[in-house]
C-alpha positions in Angstrom: 47.4 1.2 -30.6 43.8 0.9 -30.4 42.5 -2.0 -27.6 39.2 -3.5 -27.2 37.9 -5.8 -25.0 34.7 -7.3 -24.6 35.0 -6.5 -20.3 32.6 -3.8 -19.6 34.7 -1.9 -16.6 32.0 0.0 -15.3 29.3 -1.3 -13.8 25.7 -1.0 -15.3 22.0 -1.4 -14.0 22.0 -4.7 -15.8 25.2 -5.8 -14.1 24.1 -4.4 -10.4 20.7 -6.2 -8.9 19.5 -5.1 -5.8 19.4 -7.6 -2.4 16.3 -9.9 -2.2 14.7 -9.4 0.6 14.3 -12.9 3.3 11.9 -15.4 2.7 9.0 -14.9 5.8 6.5 -17.7 7.1 4.1 -15.7 4.9 4.3 -14.5 1.5 2.8 -10.7 1.1 -0.8 -11.7 -0.9 -1.3 -13.6 2.1 -1.2 -11.0 4.9 -3.3 -9.4 2.4 -5.6 -12.1 1.7 -6.3 -12.3 6.0 -6.8 -8.1 5.7 -9.1 -8.5 3.3 -11.3 -11.4 3.8 -11.6 -10.1 7.8 -13.1 -6.8 6.5 -15.6 -7.8 3.7 -16.7 -10.5 6.2 -17.0 -8.9 9.5 -18.0 -5.2 7.8 -20.8 -7.3 6.1 -21.9 -8.8 9.8 -22.8 -5.6 11.0 -25.4 -5.1 8.8 -27.1 -8.0 10.6 -26.5 -7.1 13.8 -24.1 -10.0 15.0 -27.2 -12.4 13.6 -25.1 -13.7 11.6 -21.6 -14.3 13.6 -21.5 -18.4 13.9 -22.2 -18.3 9.6 -19.6 -15.6 9.0 -17.0 -17.7 11.0 -17.4 -20.4 9.5 -17.1 -18.9 6.2 -14.8 -17.3 7.3 -12.2 -20.2 8.1 -13.0 -21.8 4.8 -12.2 -19.1 2.8 -9.0 -17.7 4.8 -7.5 -21.8 4.3 -8.7 -21.5 0.8 -7.1 -18.1 -0.2 -4.2 -18.4 2.2 -3.5 -21.9 0.7 -3.7 -20.8 -3.0 -1.5 -17.7 -1.9 1.4 -20.0 -0.1 1.4 -22.3 -2.6 1.2 -20.2 -6.0 3.3 -16.9 -4.9 4.8 -18.4 -2.2 6.1 -21.5 -4.2 5.5 -23.5 -0.7 5.1 -27.4 -0.6 0.8 -28.4 -0.4 1.4 -30.0 2.9 3.4 -26.1 4.4 0.9 -24.2 2.6 -2.5 -26.7 4.0 -0.5 -25.6 7.7 -0.2 -21.8 6.6 -3.8 -21.8 5.4 -5.7 -23.5 9.0 -3.6 -20.9 10.7 -5.0 -18.3 8.8 -8.6 -19.1 8.7 -8.6 -19.2 12.4 -6.8 -15.9 12.0 -10.1 -14.7 10.2 -12.6 -16.8 11.3 -12.0 -15.3 14.6 -15.2 -13.1 15.2 -13.5 -9.7 15.9 -12.2 -8.1 13.1 -9.0 -6.0 14.8 -7.9 -9.7 15.3 -7.6 -10.1 12.0 -6.2 -6.7 11.1 -3.8 -6.6 13.5 -2.1 -10.4 12.0 -3.2 -9.5 8.7 -1.2 -6.1 9.0 1.6 -8.2 10.9 2.4 -9.9 8.5 2.6 -7.7 5.5 5.2 -5.3 7.6 7.2 -8.9 8.4 6.8 -9.8 4.6 9.8 -7.3 3.3 7.4 -4.9 1.4 9.3 -1.9 3.0 12.2 -3.1 1.2 10.8 -4.2 -1.7 9.4 -0.8 -2.5 13.2 0.9 -1.1 14.5 -1.5 -4.2 12.3 -0.2 -6.8 13.0 3.8 -5.3 16.4 3.0 -6.0 16.3 1.5 -9.0 13.8 4.5 -10.8 16.7 7.0 -8.9 19.7 5.1 -10.7 17.3 5.3 -14.3 17.3 8.7 -14.1 21.3 9.6 -13.7 23.0 10.2 -16.9 25.4 7.9 -18.3 
């Protein structure tokens, strides 16, 4: 006798999902924004011999607030208040006239945000897709 069931006894890639990385204070895009603004603004400041430092600090502060608030609100799905608070923190970091500070903080955000676990999950999915079925 032939028995047909609707259940699939063998798990497939569609039934198994990779665990989501834990949520961190800053979204990874915020870390990239901090790094990018810091490198862009202060590497350009070298060309002026440091004469534009006050302007670059103010511009970095404002751009850091805007970029991080947008990243947190739309990519990180934070509330407006939390996004603005995180934006002010990032603005202070970008506005400090020491490029190494923004690089350290931005890199730390990227490292803590779970990018390595996302990469591991992607590699595991690619390996699973190459296995014969």
